[in-house]
Backbone as CSV, one residue per row, in Angstrom:
resi,resn,N_x,N_y,N_z,CA_x,CA_y,CA_z,C_x,C_y,C_z
1,UNK,-5.127,22.261,-20.075,-6.162,22.034,-19.117,-6.704,20.890,-20.017
2,UNK,-7.610,19.545,-19.370,-7.995,18.018,-20.424,-9.246,18.576,-20.058
3,UNK,-10.388,18.187,-21.014,-11.600,18.137,-21.011,-12.398,16.242,-20.436
4,UNK,-13.361,16.321,-20.098,-14.118,14.871,-20.177,-13.708,14.105,-21.979
5,UNK,-14.199,15.008,-22.863,-14.311,15.033,-23.973,-13.038,14.219,-24.449
6,UNK,-12.033,14.088,-23.964,-10.260,13.537,-24.445,-10.793,12.316,-24.634
7,UNK,-9.739,11.676,-25.231,-9.839,10.234,-24.917,-9.032,9.678,-24.115
8,UNK,-9.548,8.461,-23.223,-8.853,8.247,-21.909,-8.399,8.722,-20.834
9,UNK,-9.401,10.083,-20.573,-10.045,10.625,-19.853,-11.185,10.082,-19.258
10,UNK,-11.132,9.649,-17.817,-12.483,9.664,-17.209,-12.730,10.949,-15.982
11,UNK,-13.806,10.628,-15.609,-14.563,11.040,-14.370,-13.880,9.833,-13.066
12,UNK,-13.681,10.444,-11.770,-13.330,9.548,-11.042,-13.800,10.264,-9.680
13,UNK,-13.518,9.410,-8.557,-13.480,9.649,-7.379,-12.531,8.788,-6.339
14,UNK,-12.076,9.151,-5.430,-11.291,8.039,-4.690,-11.789,7.140,-3.323
15,UNK,-11.584,6.277,-3.953,-11.791,5.245,-2.716,-11.110,5.330,-1.655
16,UNK,-9.790,5.426,-1.365,-8.463,5.048,-0.464,-7.470,5.795,-1.274
17,UNK,-6.792,6.342,-0.650,-5.268,6.344,-0.810,-4.187,5.577,-0.424
18,UNK,-3.419,4.608,-0.978,-2.472,3.537,-0.903,-1.506,3.530,-0.302
19,UNK,-0.920,4.688,-0.802,0.111,5.677,-0.509,0.526,6.306,-1.220
20,UNK,1.481,7.007,-1.392,1.911,8.671,-1.734,1.780,8.694,-2.969
21,UNK,1.841,7.355,-3.941,1.549,7.836,-5.331,0.847,6.387,-5.980
22,UNK,-0.522,5.546,-4.743,-1.173,5.254,-5.489,-2.593,5.499,-5.033
23,UNK,-3.299,5.505,-5.710,-4.939,5.804,-5.147,-5.983,4.515,-5.723
24,UNK,-7.136,4.178,-5.392,-7.733,3.254,-5.218,-9.091,4.382,-5.544
25,UNK,-9.320,4.443,-7.191,-10.322,5.165,-7.090,-11.301,4.243,-7.725
26,UNK,-12.726,5.108,-8.150,-13.891,4.466,-8.851,-13.229,5.668,-10.050
27,UNK,-13.659,4.693,-10.944,-13.514,5.345,-12.309,-14.856,5.031,-13.508
28,UNK,-15.851,6.288,-13.569,-16.492,6.139,-14.461,-16.584,6.255,-16.200
29,UNK,-16.948,4.949,-16.068,-16.000,4.576,-17.885,-17.652,4.891,-18.985
30,UNK,-18.185,6.054,-18.541,-19.432,6.142,-19.427,-20.607,4.820,-19.150
31,UNK,-21.717,5.299,-20.507,-22.449,4.131,-19.960,-23.205,3.371,-18.758
32,UNK,-23.284,3.943,-17.902,-23.170,3.877,-16.281,-22.151,2.553,-15.864
33,UNK,-21.076,2.493,-16.907,-19.701,1.571,-16.410,-19.283,2.075,-15.360
34,UNK,-19.018,1.566,-14.366,-17.933,1.953,-13.465,-17.275,0.982,-12.819
35,UNK,-15.787,1.288,-12.555,-15.090,0.409,-12.283,-14.010,0.891,-11.007
36,UNK,-13.248,-0.232,-10.246,-12.330,0.225,-9.402,-11.344,-0.580,-9.342
37,UNK,-9.970,0.865,-9.847,-8.945,0.190,-9.844,-7.793,1.180,-9.184
38,UNK,-6.710,0.354,-9.005,-5.578,0.994,-8.430,-4.920,1.754,-9.187
39,UNK,-4.613,3.319,-9.034,-4.593,3.656,-10.156,-2.921,4.634,-9.462
40,UNK,-1.782,4.543,-10.127,-0.799,5.387,-9.797,-0.460,6.740,-10.782
41,UNK,-0.023,7.274,-9.301,-0.116,8.669,-10.221,1.882,9.172,-11.037
42,UNK,1.163,9.166,-12.452,2.081,8.830,-13.736,3.258,10.320,-13.073
43,UNK,4.447,9.607,-12.987,5.788,10.534,-12.998,6.378,10.635,-11.797
44,UNK,5.735,10.027,-10.365,6.015,10.235,-9.510,6.065,8.719,-8.724
45,UNK,6.803,8.712,-7.587,7.930,7.367,-7.008,7.955,7.939,-5.783
46,UNK,7.431,7.921,-4.335,7.427,7.849,-3.421,8.034,7.307,-2.608
47,UNK,8.097,7.225,-1.283,8.837,5.777,-0.652,8.233,5.149,-0.254
48,UNK,8.103,3.747,-0.238,6.915,3.046,0.270,6.568,3.063,1.695
49,UNK,5.379,3.190,1.829,4.777,2.862,3.048,4.102,1.919,4.519
50,UNK,4.755,0.723,3.430,4.167,-0.506,3.950,5.602,-1.553,3.956
51,UNK,6.737,-1.027,3.528,7.765,-1.899,3.223,8.805,-0.593,2.950
52,UNK,10.652,-1.308,3.241,11.502,0.013,2.993,12.318,-0.013,4.017
53,UNK,12.918,1.115,3.771,13.830,1.548,4.615,13.528,3.066,4.984
54,UNK,12.614,3.679,4.713,11.981,5.240,4.407,10.412,4.732,4.959
55,UNK,9.900,4.193,5.895,8.746,4.182,6.051,8.052,5.371,6.523
56,UNK,8.900,6.437,7.726,8.417,7.531,7.907,8.382,8.986,6.649
57,UNK,9.274,8.452,5.723,8.736,9.179,5.246,7.561,8.930,4.059
58,UNK,7.475,7.672,3.333,6.133,7.180,2.463,4.770,7.771,3.486
59,UNK,4.826,7.673,4.968,3.920,8.347,5.280,3.819,9.562,4.973
60,UNK,4.604,10.604,5.208,4.364,11.563,4.446,3.739,12.244,3.366
61,UNK,4.472,11.281,2.422,4.128,11.443,1.529,2.629,11.273,1.281
62,UNK,2.013,9.977,1.708,1.311,9.539,1.304,-0.438,10.438,2.380
63,UNK,0.665,11.402,3.429,-0.345,12.237,4.421,-0.370,13.206,3.400
64,UNK,0.648,13.960,2.763,0.162,15.163,1.187,-0.820,14.735,0.325
65,UNK,-0.004,13.554,-0.439,-1.681,12.514,-0.968,-3.397,12.498,-0.835
66,UNK,-3.011,12.970,0.511,-4.406,12.690,1.149,-5.271,13.977,1.509
67,UNK,-4.097,14.585,1.796,-4.271,16.156,1.870,-5.100,17.019,0.417
68,UNK,-4.672,16.516,-0.642,-4.714,17.351,-2.350,-6.240,16.353,-1.964
69,UNK,-6.044,15.008,-2.232,-7.586,14.738,-2.173,-8.477,15.172,-1.612
70,UNK,-7.984,15.378,0.038,-9.590,16.025,0.418,-9.998,17.351,-0.098
71,UNK,-8.550,18.389,-0.200,-9.302,19.897,-0.618,-10.132,19.927,-2.143
72,UNK,-9.785,18.648,-2.680,-10.139,18.527,-4.157,-11.691,17.800,-3.601
73,UNK,-12.298,17.426,-2.591,-13.183,15.994,-2.827,-14.183,16.818,-1.997
74,UNK,-14.663,18.159,-2.371,-15.591,18.984,-1.746,-16.985,18.283,-2.392
75,UNK,-17.448,17.453,-2.346,-18.829,17.341,-2.279,-19.041,17.066,-4.177
76,UNK,-18.414,17.090,-4.742,-18.491,16.724,-6.166,-18.659,15.140,-6.089
77,UNK,-19.689,14.350,-6.831,-19.749,13.042,-6.678,-18.601,12.743,-7.704
78,UNK,-18.453,13.247,-9.014,-16.961,13.332,-9.271,-15.754,14.168,-9.450
79,UNK,-15.214,14.188,-8.560,-14.309,15.551,-7.825,-12.927,15.771,-8.693
80,UNK,-12.842,14.220,-9.967,-11.443,13.944,-10.926,-11.432,13.379,-11.660
81,UNK,-10.402,14.537,-12.499,-10.417,13.649,-14.196,-9.479,13.228,-14.146
82,UNK,-9.206,11.729,-14.435,-8.085,10.945,-14.580,-7.510,10.983,-16.220
83,UNK,-6.221,10.701,-16.919,-5.914,10.645,-18.146,-4.632,9.490,-17.826
84,UNK,-5.466,8.416,-18.119,-5.057,7.036,-17.960,-3.665,6.199,-19.268
85,UNK,-2.890,5.843,-18.627,-2.077,5.457,-20.174,-1.377,3.865,-18.947
86,UNK,-1.266,3.250,-20.324,-0.793,1.693,-19.849,0.723,1.438,-19.889
87,UNK,0.848,0.961,-18.185,2.609,0.846,-18.203,2.737,-0.648,-18.125
88,UNK,3.363,-0.452,-19.534,3.951,-2.269,-19.386,4.974,-2.510,-18.776
89,UNK,5.969,-1.556,-18.382,6.797,-1.911,-18.353,7.565,-2.161,-16.587
90,UNK,6.520,-1.852,-15.558,6.657,-1.801,-14.433,5.210,-2.561,-13.872
91,UNK,5.424,-3.854,-13.869,3.589,-4.473,-12.950,2.672,-4.701,-14.185
92,UNK,2.805,-3.925,-15.389,1.373,-4.077,-15.987,0.503,-3.307,-15.666
93,UNK,0.903,-2.308,-15.337,-0.784,-1.750,-14.137,-0.850,-0.250,-14.962
94,UNK,-1.945,0.667,-14.738,-1.924,1.966,-15.695,-1.241,2.933,-14.300
95,UNK,-1.139,3.541,-14.960,-0.654,5.130,-14.360,-2.159,6.032,-15.036
96,UNK,-1.451,7.100,-14.432,-2.683,8.087,-14.867,-2.017,9.235,-14.323
97,UNK,-2.267,10.384,-15.000,-2.959,11.778,-14.716,-3.686,12.341,-13.917
98,UNK,-4.168,12.535,-12.773,-5.055,12.441,-11.820,-4.914,14.202,-11.774
99,UNK,-6.160,14.937,-12.175,-6.876,16.077,-11.721,-7.404,16.838,-11.462
100,UNK,-7.530,17.768,-10.064,-8.591,18.123,-9.732,-9.831,18.429,-10.962
101,UNK,-11.113,18.084,-10.822,-12.096,18.431,-11.736,-12.600,19.990,-12.182
102,UNK,-12.378,20.523,-11.150,-12.525,21.872,-10.974,-11.979,22.794,-11.324
103,UNK,-10.693,22.841,-10.555,-9.890,23.440,-10.758,-8.539,23.117,-11.922
104,UNK,-8.796,22.204,-12.291,-7.371,21.287,-12.776,-6.459,21.302,-12.563
105,UNK,-5.940,21.804,-11.001,-4.699,20.754,-10.564,-4.251,20.003,-10.957
106,UNK,-3.349,19.474,-11.369,-2.625,18.491,-11.458,-2.076,17.989,-9.789
107,UNK,-2.432,16.308,-9.117,-1.805,16.418,-8.219,-0.626,15.605,-8.340
108,UNK,0.605,15.255,-9.971,1.443,15.134,-9.861,2.546,16.693,-9.415
109,UNK,1.742,17.387,-9.971,2.781,18.837,-9.762,2.237,19.336,-8.535
110,UNK,1.514,19.101,-7.714,0.862,19.929,-6.255,2.331,18.742,-5.276
111,UNK,2.239,17.156,-5.575,3.248,16.664,-4.742,4.843,17.221,-4.779
112,UNK,5.324,17.437,-6.409,6.486,17.983,-6.881,6.650,18.866,-5.744
113,UNK,5.907,19.762,-5.912,5.827,21.072,-4.774,6.108,20.470,-3.022
114,UNK,6.132,19.241,-2.827,6.107,18.990,-2.070,7.641,18.577,-1.537
115,UNK,8.244,18.307,-2.696,9.099,17.515,-2.697,9.421,16.392,-3.340
116,UNK,8.578,15.547,-3.759,8.498,14.201,-4.278,8.627,14.138,-5.803
117,UNK,9.273,13.624,-6.285,9.818,12.899,-7.275,9.205,11.645,-8.028
C-alpha cells in the first residue's frame, strides 16, 4: 500500500479516459498547485483505440478502464493516488501506478485480471 507521504505520489482525479492504458488526470501537486497530464498506466499496453488493426479490442480495453475509474470515483475530490515515473525510452512521457485511494486497488492489477498486459 502506498501513502500520500511517499515521494512522487500524488492525489489525482480522472478527467477522461483516452484509451485503455492512458488517462487524462488532474493532479494535486500540493501548495494549491494542480496540473493536468496524460498518464500512461505503467506496465500495461492495450490495443489502440484510434488506430491499428484491433480497434474493437481497443474499445473493450477502454471500457474496462472506464468501468474501474467509475467504480473508484465515488464522490471523493481526489479518488486516486498515483506514483509517477519518467519514461525516457518511449515518447519521453510519464507513466504511473494508479491506485484507488480508498481501497488501495491497482488499476494495472485490475486490467491484468481482464486479460490486458
